[in-house]
N, C-alpha and C positions, 0 to 999 in steps of 0.2 A: 775352696773358696779363694778367689783371687782378690788381692788388696792392691789398689792403685793409689798412689800419692803423688801430688804435685808440689815440689818444693818451690815456694814462691819468693823466698827471701833468706839470705844468710848475711850476717854482718860479723866481721872480725875486727877486734881492736888490734891496732898495728904495734903498739909498744909493749904489750904484755901487762900493762896496767891501765886502769880506766881513766880516761880523760875525754872530754867532749870532742876534741879535734879527732882523736883516733877512732871514734865510733862511726863517723861518716853520716851522722843523723842530724837533721835540723834541730838545733837547740832552742827551745822556747822556754823561757823562765817560768817556773811553776806559778809565780805571781801573775802571769799574763794568761793563765789558763782558767777555765771555769771552775774546776774542782780537781782534787786529788783524793782518791779513795784507797784506803788500805783495809785489809781484813782485821789486822791487829796492830797496835801501836809499835810492836817490835818488828814488823815486817820490813824486809829489805826492799821489796818492790811494791809499787802502787800503780793504780790505773789513773792516768791523767786525762781529763776531758777538755776539749776546746771546740767550739763551733759545731757541736753534734758529732764529733769524732773523738776517738780515744787512742792512747798508746801506753806502753809500759814505761814507767819512770823509776829510776834508781834513787830511792830516798836517801840512802847513805851517802852516795857520791853526788847527788843533786844534778843528775843528767838524764836526758831523754834517752832510753835504750832503743826505742823504735820510733819511727815517724808517728805522728798523731793522725792516723789514716784509717783506723779500724772502726767498724760499726759497733762492735761489742768486744769486750775482753773480760775475762774473769779468772782469777787465780784458782787453780785446781789442786796442785800439790807441789811439794818440794822433796826431792830425793837425792841421795848420794849414789852416783853411777859408778860403774866398774872402774873407771879411771881415777876415782877418788874425788872428782869434782862434785859440787852441789849444783843441782839444776832446778830452777823454778819453772813450773809449767802453767800455762794459761790456755783456756779455750778461746778461740777467736772467731769472728765473723767479719768478712769484708766482701762487699759487693755480692751478697747472698751466698757466699761460699763459707762453709764452716771448716775449722781446722784446729791445729794445736800449735802453740808457740813455746819454745823452750829457751831459757836464758841461763848460760853458764855464769854462775855468780862471781867467780874470780875475775873474769875479764869483761862481762856483759856481752859476750858473743851470743848471738841468737840465731835460731832457725825457725822458719814458719813452714808448716806442711799443711796444705789445703787439698 
C-alpha cells in the first residue's frame, strides 16, 4: 500500500518561547470570536470559531496557534514523542480535504498534513 501526504502548512516559533509575534499567525482576541471549545477545562488547546471557520487556540498562552481558516477541527490525542516533546493532534478539514494537525506544546510549532 502506498501512502501519500501533502504537507500544507508548517509554522515555527522564532524565539524558542511562545509569543504572538513569533508565531506568524494573525492574532484575533478570543473575545472577538464566536466561541472557544475545549474538551476538558484542563486542556492546553481549544478550537476557536469565527465566521464559520475555526482554528487552534492556545488557552494557556492566549494566542492563536493556527489561522482561523479550517472548516472542521477536533482534538484527537496528546502523546509524548521520541524527542520528549508533548504533541497534541487534531483532525482537520479544509476545502473538502481531510488531514491531521500536530502542535508541539513547548513552542506551539505545528504541521498540517492533508
